[in-house]
C-alpha positions in Angstrom: 162.9 -78.0 -92.1 161.6 -78.4 -95.6 160.3 -75.7 -97.9 156.8 -75.4 -99.3 154.6 -72.9 -101.0 151.2 -71.5 -100.2 148.6 -71.5 -102.9 145.3 -69.8 -102.4 142.0 -71.0 -104.0 138.9 -68.7 -104.0 135.5 -69.7 -105.4 133.1 -67.1 -106.7 129.7 -67.4 -108.5 129.0 -63.8 -109.5 130.9 -61.2 -111.5 132.9 -58.8 -109.3 133.0 -55.0 -109.8 136.3 -54.3 -111.5 138.5 -51.3 -112.2 140.6 -51.0 -115.4 144.3 -50.5 -114.6 147.1 -50.1 -117.1 147.0 -52.0 -120.4 143.4 -53.1 -120.0 144.1 -55.3 -116.9 141.2 -55.6 -114.5 141.5 -55.2 -110.7 138.8 -56.4 -108.3 138.5 -57.3 -104.7 136.9 -60.4 -103.2 135.7 -60.5 -99.6 136.6 -63.9 -98.1 135.3 -64.1 -94.5 136.2 -60.5 -93.8 139.7 -60.7 -95.5 139.8 -58.6 -98.6 141.7 -60.3 -101.4 142.9 -58.0 -104.2 143.2 -59.6 -107.6 144.6 -58.1 -110.9 144.1 -60.2 -114.1 144.9 -59.9 -117.8 142.1 -58.9 -120.2 142.0 -62.5 -121.6 141.5 -64.0 -118.1 138.8 -61.3 -117.2 137.0 -62.3 -120.4 136.5 -65.8 -119.0 134.5 -64.3 -116.2 132.5 -62.0 -118.3 131.7 -64.8 -120.8 130.6 -67.0 -118.0 128.3 -64.3 -116.6 126.6 -63.7 -119.9 126.5 -67.3 -121.3 125.7 -69.5 -118.2 122.6 -69.1 -116.0 124.7 -70.5 -113.1 128.4 -70.8 -113.0 131.3 -71.0 -110.6 134.9 -69.6 -111.0 137.9 -70.9 -109.2 140.7 -68.3 -108.7 144.0 -69.7 -107.7 147.2 -67.9 -107.0 150.1 -67.3 -104.5 149.9 -65.4 -101.3 151.2 -61.9 -102.0 151.9 -58.7 -100.1 149.7 -58.1 -97.1 147.3 -55.1 -97.2 145.4 -53.3 -94.5 142.4 -55.7 -94.7 143.8 -58.8 -96.4 146.4 -59.4 -99.1 147.2 -59.4 -102.8 146.8 -62.6 -104.8 149.9 -63.0 -106.9 149.9 -64.8 -110.3 146.2 -65.4 -110.4 144.6 -67.9 -112.7 140.9 -68.4 -113.3 139.0 -71.5 -114.3 135.2 -71.2 -115.0 132.7 -74.0 -114.9 129.0 -74.0 -115.8 127.0 -75.1 -112.9 124.2 -77.5 -113.9 121.1 -77.6 -111.7 120.9 -80.9 -109.9 118.1 -83.1 -111.3 115.4 -84.3 -108.9 116.2 -88.0 -108.2 113.9 -90.5 -106.5 115.8 -93.2 -104.8 114.6 -96.8 -105.3 114.0 -97.1 -101.5 111.9 -94.0 -101.3 109.7 -95.0 -104.3 108.8 -98.5 -102.9 106.6 -97.7 -100.0 
């Protein structure tokens, strides 16, 4: 047997409702197909999400972390990290084959 680690990746595109916990950290839950994932992040990481929500008309955030303690309806995401990307609307493209009728 070899050892491995489980890393969870969650994608969101809207700002979750959060609760402030000690030292300004933010805690929020994400419903992933009926499993509730509890995430607690530092203020600096939370700012990435709030900046994306206010600066980009469309955005997507990738939350990655380790599988943590199981809860009643899901689990806790340990050591979460968030990357935010602006989502550009896809331009209408006409293929060369469709244009030559």
